[in-house]
KEMAR-8542 format. One record per residue: residue number from 1; x, y, z of N, C-alpha, C in turn. Coordinates in Angstrom, 2 decimals. Last residue first. Layout:
+-----+---------+---------+---------+---------+---------+---------+---------+---------+---------+
| pos |      nu |      nv |      nw |     cau |     cav |     caw |      cu |      cv |      cw |
+-----+---------+---------+---------+---------+---------+---------+---------+---------+---------+
| NUM |       X |       Y |       Z |       X |       Y |       Z |       X |       Y |       Z |
...
+-----+---------+---------+---------+---------+---------+---------+---------+---------+---------+
//
This chain:
+-----+---------+---------+---------+---------+---------+---------+---------+---------+---------+
| pos |      nu |      nv |      nw |     cau |     cav |     caw |      cu |      cv |      cw |
+-----+---------+---------+---------+---------+---------+---------+---------+---------+---------+
| 148 |   10.44 |    4.70 |   -0.88 |   10.06 |    5.02 |   -2.28 |   10.63 |    6.35 |   -2.68 |
| 147 |   10.40 |    3.41 |    1.66 |   11.58 |    3.38 |    0.81 |   11.17 |    3.62 |   -0.64 |
| 146 |    9.05 |    5.11 |    4.55 |    8.94 |    4.31 |    3.34 |   10.23 |    4.35 |    2.54 |
| 145 |   10.35 |    4.90 |    7.95 |    9.92 |    5.62 |    6.76 |    9.82 |    4.70 |    5.55 |
| 144 |    9.11 |    2.48 |   10.41 |   10.07 |    3.40 |    9.80 |    9.55 |    4.03 |    8.55 |
| 143 |    6.92 |    1.26 |   11.81 |    8.30 |    1.15 |   12.28 |    9.26 |    2.17 |   11.68 |
| 142 |    4.08 |    3.52 |   11.95 |    4.74 |    2.25 |   11.64 |    6.21 |    2.36 |   11.99 |
| 141 |    0.95 |    4.97 |   12.83 |    2.41 |    4.94 |   12.93 |    2.92 |    3.56 |   12.60 |
| 140 |   -1.63 |    7.00 |   11.42 |   -1.18 |    5.75 |   12.00 |    0.35 |    5.77 |   12.00 |
| 139 |   -4.26 |    9.32 |   11.50 |   -2.83 |    9.07 |   11.38 |   -2.52 |    7.75 |   12.05 |
| 138 |   -7.34 |    9.01 |    9.63 |   -6.56 |    9.29 |   10.82 |   -5.09 |    9.06 |   10.52 |
| 137 |  -10.71 |    9.02 |    8.33 |   -9.26 |    9.15 |    8.17 |   -8.61 |    9.35 |    9.53 |
| 136 |  -13.57 |    7.48 |    6.85 |  -12.88 |    8.02 |    8.03 |  -11.39 |    8.07 |    7.74 |
| 135 |  -16.61 |    7.40 |    5.02 |  -15.15 |    7.49 |    5.01 |  -14.64 |    8.07 |    6.32 |
| 134 |  -19.29 |    7.67 |    4.73 |  -18.76 |    6.31 |    4.67 |  -17.25 |    6.25 |    4.79 |
| 133 |  -19.90 |   10.33 |    4.59 |  -20.29 |    9.64 |    5.83 |  -19.75 |    8.22 |    5.88 |
| 132 |  -19.17 |   11.06 |    1.98 |  -18.25 |   11.35 |    3.09 |  -18.64 |   10.65 |    4.39 |
| 131 |  -19.66 |    8.59 |   -0.51 |  -20.22 |    9.66 |    0.32 |  -19.32 |    9.82 |    1.53 |
| 130 |  -17.16 |    7.95 |   -3.01 |  -17.95 |    7.53 |   -1.85 |  -18.52 |    8.75 |   -1.17 |
| 129 |  -16.47 |    7.14 |   -6.47 |  -16.46 |    8.04 |   -5.31 |  -17.36 |    7.47 |   -4.23 |
| 128 |  -14.80 |    6.49 |   -9.38 |  -15.50 |    5.84 |   -8.26 |  -15.34 |    6.73 |   -7.03 |
| 127 |  -15.34 |    8.60 |  -12.22 |  -14.51 |    8.18 |  -11.10 |  -15.36 |    7.47 |  -10.04 |
| 126 |  -16.92 |    9.80 |  -14.15 |  -16.15 |    8.62 |  -14.52 |  -15.27 |    8.06 |  -13.42 |
| 125 |  -18.21 |   11.78 |  -12.66 |  -17.29 |   12.17 |  -13.73 |  -16.38 |   11.01 |  -14.12 |
| 124 |  -18.80 |    9.37 |  -10.40 |  -18.83 |   10.83 |  -10.51 |  -17.77 |   11.21 |  -11.54 |
| 123 |  -20.55 |    6.75 |   -9.28 |  -19.68 |    7.13 |  -10.38 |  -19.88 |    8.63 |  -10.58 |
| 122 |  -20.36 |    5.64 |   -5.89 |  -21.06 |    6.32 |   -6.97 |  -20.07 |    6.53 |   -8.10 |
| 121 |  -20.35 |    2.74 |   -3.68 |  -19.69 |    3.79 |   -4.48 |  -20.63 |    4.39 |   -5.52 |
| 120 |  -21.60 |    2.21 |   -0.60 |  -21.96 |    1.99 |   -2.00 |  -21.32 |    3.10 |   -2.82 |
| 119 |  -20.41 |    0.62 |    2.31 |  -20.43 |    1.81 |    1.47 |  -20.75 |    1.43 |    0.02 |
| 118 |  -20.10 |   -1.40 |    4.14 |  -21.40 |   -1.32 |    3.46 |  -21.52 |   -0.09 |    2.55 |
| 117 |  -17.55 |   -0.97 |    5.15 |  -17.82 |   -2.20 |    4.41 |  -19.12 |   -2.12 |    3.64 |
| 116 |  -16.16 |    2.32 |    4.79 |  -17.07 |    1.38 |    5.45 |  -17.40 |    0.19 |    4.54 |
| 115 |  -12.81 |    2.94 |    4.43 |  -14.11 |    3.05 |    3.76 |  -15.00 |    1.95 |    4.31 |
| 114 |  -10.22 |    4.78 |    5.80 |  -11.06 |    3.60 |    5.98 |  -12.40 |    3.86 |    5.31 |
| 113 |   -6.88 |    5.76 |    5.54 |   -8.27 |    6.02 |    5.17 |   -9.03 |    4.70 |    5.24 |
| 112 |   -4.04 |    7.12 |    7.06 |   -4.88 |    5.94 |    6.87 |   -6.29 |    6.39 |    6.54 |
| 111 |   -0.73 |    8.23 |    6.72 |   -2.15 |    8.57 |    6.63 |   -2.92 |    7.28 |    6.37 |
| 110 |    1.97 |    7.84 |    9.05 |    1.31 |    7.55 |    7.79 |   -0.14 |    7.96 |    7.88 |
| 109 |    5.09 |    8.46 |   10.72 |    3.65 |    8.72 |   10.53 |    3.16 |    8.38 |    9.12 |
| 108 |    7.18 |    6.07 |   12.35 |    7.02 |    7.03 |   11.25 |    5.53 |    7.22 |   10.98 |
| 107 |    8.95 |    5.58 |   15.50 |    7.96 |    5.25 |   14.48 |    7.88 |    6.37 |   13.44 |
| 106 |   11.11 |    6.51 |   16.98 |   10.81 |    5.08 |   17.02 |    9.83 |    4.66 |   15.92 |
| 105 |   13.54 |    8.82 |   15.77 |   12.15 |    8.52 |   16.10 |   11.91 |    7.01 |   16.04 |
| 104 |   16.03 |    9.32 |   14.81 |   15.95 |    8.87 |   16.20 |   14.54 |    8.49 |   16.61 |
| 103 |   15.70 |   10.43 |   12.36 |   16.14 |    9.02 |   12.39 |   16.12 |    8.47 |   13.82 |
| 102 |   12.66 |   12.36 |   12.60 |   14.12 |   12.22 |   12.60 |   14.47 |   10.74 |   12.66 |
| 101 |    9.92 |   14.34 |   11.40 |   10.49 |   13.03 |   11.71 |   12.02 |   13.09 |   11.67 |
| 100 |    8.66 |   16.60 |   10.57 |    9.37 |   16.67 |   11.85 |   10.08 |   15.36 |   12.21 |
|  99 |    7.40 |   15.81 |    8.21 |    8.44 |   16.83 |    8.15 |    9.26 |   16.92 |    9.43 |
|  98 |    5.53 |   14.03 |    9.23 |    6.56 |   13.53 |    8.31 |    7.73 |   14.52 |    8.26 |
|  97 |    3.99 |   15.86 |   10.69 |    4.75 |   14.83 |   11.42 |    5.82 |   14.19 |   10.53 |
|  96 |    2.88 |   17.36 |    8.59 |    3.70 |   18.02 |    9.61 |    4.57 |   17.01 |   10.35 |
|  95 |    1.49 |   15.30 |    7.22 |    2.54 |   16.08 |    6.55 |    3.46 |   16.75 |    7.57 |
|  94 |   -0.32 |   14.55 |    9.23 |    0.68 |   13.58 |    8.76 |    1.81 |   14.31 |    8.05 |
|  93 |   -1.83 |   16.92 |    9.41 |   -1.06 |   16.44 |   10.56 |    0.02 |   15.46 |   10.14 |
|  92 |   -3.00 |   17.02 |    6.84 |   -2.11 |   18.09 |    7.30 |   -1.25 |   17.66 |    8.46 |
|  91 |   -4.55 |   14.69 |    7.03 |   -3.51 |   14.78 |    6.00 |   -2.51 |   15.88 |    6.37 |
|  90 |   -6.28 |   15.46 |    9.08 |   -5.34 |   14.36 |    9.31 |   -4.21 |   14.38 |    8.28 |
|  89 |   -7.70 |   17.52 |    7.78 |   -6.90 |   17.83 |    8.97 |   -5.87 |   16.73 |    9.25 |
|  88 |   -8.95 |   16.03 |    5.76 |   -8.04 |   17.10 |    5.40 |   -7.13 |   17.46 |    6.58 |
|  87 |  -10.54 |   14.36 |    7.37 |   -9.51 |   13.78 |    6.52 |   -8.48 |   14.83 |    6.12 |
|  86 |  -12.29 |   16.18 |    8.53 |  -11.31 |   15.52 |    9.39 |  -10.20 |   14.89 |    8.56 |
|  85 |  -13.75 |   16.77 |    6.25 |  -12.97 |   17.83 |    6.90 |  -11.93 |   17.24 |    7.83 |
|  84 |  -14.96 |   14.28 |    5.74 |  -13.96 |   14.79 |    4.82 |  -13.14 |   15.91 |    5.43 |
|  83 |  -16.98 |   13.41 |    7.49 |  -15.59 |   13.08 |    7.79 |  -14.56 |   13.72 |    6.88 |
|  82 |  -19.42 |   15.67 |    7.10 |  -19.10 |   14.48 |    7.90 |  -17.60 |   14.38 |    8.08 |
|  81 |  -21.67 |   18.42 |    6.93 |  -20.38 |   17.80 |    6.65 |  -20.13 |   16.64 |    7.60 |
|  80 |  -25.23 |   17.87 |    6.40 |  -24.08 |   18.49 |    7.08 |  -22.80 |   17.73 |    6.76 |
|  79 |  -24.14 |   17.75 |    3.10 |  -24.51 |   18.68 |    4.17 |  -25.43 |   17.93 |    5.11 |
|  78 |  -21.19 |   16.15 |    1.70 |  -22.62 |   16.35 |    1.84 |  -22.88 |   17.34 |    2.97 |
|  77 |  -18.69 |   15.43 |   -0.71 |  -19.11 |   16.15 |    0.50 |  -20.63 |   16.27 |    0.52 |
|  76 |  -17.48 |   12.45 |   -1.89 |  -18.47 |   13.49 |   -2.15 |  -18.88 |   14.12 |   -0.82 |
|  75 |  -14.22 |   11.48 |   -2.59 |  -15.27 |   11.52 |   -1.58 |  -16.17 |   12.71 |   -1.87 |
|  74 |  -11.88 |    9.34 |   -3.94 |  -12.77 |   10.46 |   -4.22 |  -13.96 |   10.37 |   -3.28 |
|  73 |   -8.50 |    8.46 |   -3.86 |   -9.82 |    8.26 |   -3.26 |  -10.64 |    9.52 |   -3.51 |
|  72 |   -5.71 |    6.79 |   -5.29 |   -6.58 |    7.96 |   -5.23 |   -7.94 |    7.57 |   -4.67 |
|  71 |   -2.36 |    5.76 |   -4.70 |   -3.79 |    5.41 |   -4.73 |   -4.60 |    6.69 |   -4.55 |
|  70 |    0.72 |    5.03 |   -6.16 |   -0.14 |    6.05 |   -5.56 |   -1.59 |    5.66 |   -5.76 |
|  69 |    3.61 |    3.58 |   -6.01 |    2.23 |    3.13 |   -6.15 |    1.32 |    4.11 |   -5.41 |
|  68 |    6.35 |    4.07 |   -5.76 |    5.56 |    4.93 |   -6.61 |    4.12 |    4.50 |   -6.83 |
|  67 |    7.28 |    0.83 |   -5.01 |    7.77 |    2.18 |   -5.25 |    6.81 |    2.91 |   -6.19 |
|  66 |    6.57 |   -1.36 |   -2.32 |    6.30 |   -0.95 |   -3.70 |    6.72 |    0.52 |   -3.88 |
|  65 |    9.45 |   -1.98 |   -0.20 |    8.07 |   -1.54 |   -0.38 |    7.84 |   -1.30 |   -1.87 |
|  64 |   11.64 |   -3.93 |    1.77 |   11.27 |   -3.38 |    0.46 |    9.78 |   -3.07 |    0.43 |
|  63 |   12.52 |   -2.86 |    5.07 |   11.98 |   -3.85 |    4.15 |   11.60 |   -3.17 |    2.84 |
|  62 |   13.43 |   -1.14 |    7.04 |   14.17 |   -1.20 |    5.78 |   13.72 |   -2.32 |    4.85 |
|  61 |   12.01 |   -2.98 |    9.77 |   12.62 |   -1.77 |    9.22 |   13.45 |   -2.06 |    7.98 |
|  60 |    9.46 |   -5.43 |    8.90 |   10.69 |   -5.04 |    9.61 |   11.29 |   -3.79 |    8.99 |
|  59 |    6.08 |   -4.23 |    8.55 |    7.23 |   -4.96 |    8.02 |    8.46 |   -4.58 |    8.85 |
|  58 |    3.72 |   -2.84 |    9.23 |    4.30 |   -3.83 |   10.14 |    5.36 |   -4.73 |    9.53 |
|  57 |    2.08 |   -2.11 |    6.07 |    2.34 |   -1.91 |    7.50 |    3.03 |   -3.12 |    8.13 |
|  56 |    2.97 |   -0.77 |    3.04 |    2.62 |   -2.03 |    3.70 |    3.04 |   -1.90 |    5.17 |
|  55 |    1.73 |    2.03 |    1.44 |    2.71 |    1.55 |    2.43 |    2.18 |    0.27 |    3.07 |
|  54 |    1.25 |    4.11 |   -1.41 |    0.99 |    2.86 |   -0.69 |    2.12 |    2.50 |    0.27 |
|  53 |    0.85 |    7.52 |   -1.16 |    1.70 |    6.47 |   -1.71 |    1.60 |    5.24 |   -0.80 |
|  52 |   -2.38 |    9.03 |   -1.62 |   -1.22 |    8.71 |   -0.81 |   -0.42 |    7.60 |   -1.48 |
|  51 |   -5.10 |   11.37 |   -1.94 |   -4.15 |   10.40 |   -2.48 |   -3.03 |   10.17 |   -1.48 |
|  50 |   -8.35 |   12.63 |   -2.55 |   -7.27 |   12.36 |   -1.61 |   -6.37 |   11.28 |   -2.21 |
|  49 |  -10.59 |   14.96 |   -3.54 |   -9.65 |   13.99 |   -4.10 |   -8.51 |   13.84 |   -3.10 |
|  48 |  -13.94 |   15.63 |   -3.00 |  -12.60 |   15.70 |   -2.43 |  -11.76 |   14.59 |   -3.05 |
|  47 |  -16.37 |   17.48 |   -4.62 |  -15.74 |   16.17 |   -4.50 |  -14.32 |   16.38 |   -4.01 |
|  46 |  -19.33 |   19.20 |   -4.05 |  -17.87 |   19.27 |   -4.00 |  -17.35 |   17.85 |   -3.81 |
|  45 |  -22.19 |   19.56 |   -6.20 |  -21.48 |   18.95 |   -5.08 |  -20.00 |   19.26 |   -5.19 |
|  44 |  -25.36 |   20.51 |   -7.45 |  -23.93 |   20.82 |   -7.31 |  -23.36 |   20.17 |   -6.05 |
|  43 |  -27.62 |   18.34 |   -9.16 |  -27.29 |   19.13 |   -7.97 |  -25.78 |   19.32 |   -7.87 |
|  42 |  -28.04 |   16.62 |  -11.29 |  -28.41 |   18.01 |  -11.44 |  -28.10 |   18.91 |  -10.25 |
|  41 |  -26.91 |   14.20 |  -10.42 |  -28.36 |   14.30 |  -10.60 |  -28.83 |   15.76 |  -10.63 |
|  40 |  -24.26 |   16.06 |   -9.54 |  -24.78 |   14.71 |   -9.42 |  -26.29 |   14.84 |   -9.45 |
|  39 |  -21.61 |   18.05 |  -10.73 |  -23.05 |   17.90 |  -10.51 |  -23.40 |   16.42 |  -10.48 |
|  38 |  -18.68 |   19.47 |   -9.11 |  -19.36 |   18.67 |  -10.13 |  -20.85 |   18.66 |   -9.84 |
|  37 |  -15.49 |   20.82 |   -8.21 |  -16.95 |   20.94 |   -8.23 |  -17.51 |   20.08 |   -9.36 |
|  36 |  -12.79 |   19.50 |   -6.23 |  -13.34 |   20.02 |   -7.47 |  -14.86 |   19.99 |   -7.38 |
|  35 |   -9.88 |   19.54 |   -4.09 |  -11.33 |   19.54 |   -4.30 |  -11.66 |   19.98 |   -5.71 |
|  34 |   -7.31 |   17.62 |   -2.39 |   -7.76 |   18.66 |   -3.29 |   -9.27 |   18.54 |   -3.49 |
|  33 |   -4.47 |   16.34 |   -0.82 |   -5.88 |   16.65 |   -0.67 |   -6.22 |   17.76 |   -1.65 |
|  32 |   -2.08 |   13.69 |   -0.12 |   -2.48 |   14.97 |   -0.70 |   -4.00 |   15.10 |   -0.65 |
|  31 |    0.59 |   12.09 |    1.81 |   -0.79 |   12.23 |    1.32 |   -1.06 |   13.62 |    0.74 |
|  30 |    3.06 |   10.60 |    2.33 |    3.01 |   11.81 |    1.53 |    1.61 |   12.04 |    0.96 |
|  29 |    1.89 |    7.17 |    2.53 |    2.73 |    8.29 |    2.92 |    2.57 |    9.44 |    1.95 |
|  28 |   -0.93 |    5.14 |    3.55 |    0.04 |    5.70 |    2.62 |    0.81 |    6.86 |    3.21 |
|  27 |   -3.28 |    2.58 |    3.70 |   -2.27 |    3.34 |    4.45 |   -1.24 |    3.85 |    3.46 |
|  26 |   -6.66 |    1.76 |    3.59 |   -5.47 |    2.10 |    2.83 |   -4.56 |    2.92 |    3.72 |
|  25 |   -9.28 |   -0.54 |    3.86 |   -8.32 |    0.30 |    4.57 |   -7.11 |    0.52 |    3.67 |
|  24 |  -12.56 |   -1.37 |    3.79 |  -11.42 |   -1.12 |    2.93 |  -10.51 |   -0.14 |    3.65 |
|  23 |  -13.72 |   -3.65 |    6.35 |  -13.73 |   -2.37 |    5.67 |  -12.53 |   -2.31 |    4.73 |
|  22 |  -14.85 |   -7.07 |    6.06 |  -13.92 |   -6.04 |    6.53 |  -14.14 |   -4.75 |    5.75 |
|  21 |  -17.14 |   -8.70 |    5.55 |  -16.02 |   -9.20 |    6.34 |  -15.13 |   -8.09 |    6.87 |
|  20 |  -19.01 |   -7.71 |    3.85 |  -19.39 |   -7.78 |    5.26 |  -18.21 |   -8.16 |    6.14 |
|  19 |  -17.92 |   -7.94 |    1.36 |  -18.09 |   -6.59 |    1.90 |  -18.45 |   -6.61 |    3.38 |
|  18 |  -17.99 |  -10.69 |    0.88 |  -16.72 |  -10.04 |    1.13 |  -16.87 |   -8.67 |    1.75 |
|  17 |  -20.64 |  -12.46 |    2.59 |  -20.13 |  -11.68 |    1.47 |  -18.84 |  -10.97 |    1.86 |
|  16 |  -20.49 |  -15.71 |    3.88 |  -20.59 |  -14.28 |    4.18 |  -19.97 |  -13.49 |    3.04 |
|  15 |  -19.70 |  -18.18 |    2.89 |  -21.09 |  -17.80 |    2.76 |  -21.27 |  -16.30 |    2.98 |
|  14 |  -17.06 |  -18.48 |    3.57 |  -17.40 |  -18.43 |    2.16 |  -18.83 |  -17.95 |    1.94 |
|  13 |  -17.17 |  -18.64 |    6.34 |  -16.50 |  -17.50 |    5.74 |  -16.83 |  -17.35 |    4.27 |
|  12 |  -18.34 |  -21.11 |    6.62 |  -19.07 |  -19.93 |    7.06 |  -18.47 |  -18.67 |    6.45 |
|  11 |  -16.26 |  -22.77 |    5.74 |  -17.49 |  -22.70 |    4.94 |  -18.32 |  -21.48 |    5.36 |
|  10 |  -14.37 |  -22.27 |    7.79 |  -14.04 |  -22.00 |    6.40 |  -15.31 |  -21.85 |    5.58 |
|   9 |  -15.75 |  -23.11 |   10.06 |  -15.28 |  -21.73 |    9.99 |  -14.97 |  -21.36 |    8.54 |
|   8 |  -16.12 |  -25.84 |    9.41 |  -17.27 |  -24.96 |    9.60 |  -16.86 |  -23.49 |    9.45 |
|   7 |  -13.46 |  -26.74 |    9.36 |  -14.26 |  -26.82 |    8.14 |  -15.47 |  -25.90 |    8.24 |
|   6 |  -12.80 |  -26.32 |   12.05 |  -12.04 |  -25.63 |   11.01 |  -12.85 |  -25.62 |    9.71 |
|   5 |  -14.58 |  -28.05 |   13.31 |  -14.65 |  -26.62 |   13.59 |  -13.94 |  -25.82 |   12.51 |
|   4 |  -13.68 |  -30.52 |   12.27 |  -15.04 |  -30.07 |   11.99 |  -15.18 |  -28.57 |   12.24 |
|   3 |  -11.10 |  -30.68 |   13.30 |  -11.28 |  -30.64 |   11.85 |  -12.67 |  -30.12 |   11.50 |
|   2 |  -11.66 |  -30.87 |   16.05 |  -10.95 |  -29.70 |   15.55 |  -11.14 |  -29.57 |   14.04 |
|   1 |  -12.84 |  -33.42 |   16.26 |  -13.63 |  -32.24 |   16.53 |  -12.98 |  -30.98 |   15.95 |
+-----+---------+---------+---------+---------+---------+---------+---------+---------+---------+
//
C-alpha cells in the first residue's frame, strides 16, 4: 500500500504545473531599491528595481555561501499602490537591522521577496517585470551573517 501511495503522490506532482506548486521566493542580504520611468502600451509607469545578494537559508553558522550572486527584481507600480511601497520599507528595515547587528545576536536579518505562483511577467525595456500586486516583501531572520 505504501508503494502505491508514493507512486500516486509522485505522478500527481508531475501532472500539476510547476507554477501551481510554489511561489518564487528569494532571500538576500544588503538589498537595494531604485525606480525608473517607462511606458507600457503608451502609458507612463514607474518601475521599481530591487536587488539583493543571494543567501541560502537554514545552513549551519559559517557555512559556505555563493559569493557575489546578486539577483534583480523589477516591479511595475500600479494605481492604487500595492506592495512595492512595503518592499521599500522592508528593504530600509533590513538595512537598519543589518547595521545594528552584533556578533552576540542570535539571528541575522535578510530581505525576502515573494512572487505569486500565478504571476504573469511582462517585458519592460527588455527586462522581466511583475505587477506590484503579485509581489510581497518582508524581513526574515537566519542563523548568521552571510560570508560574501
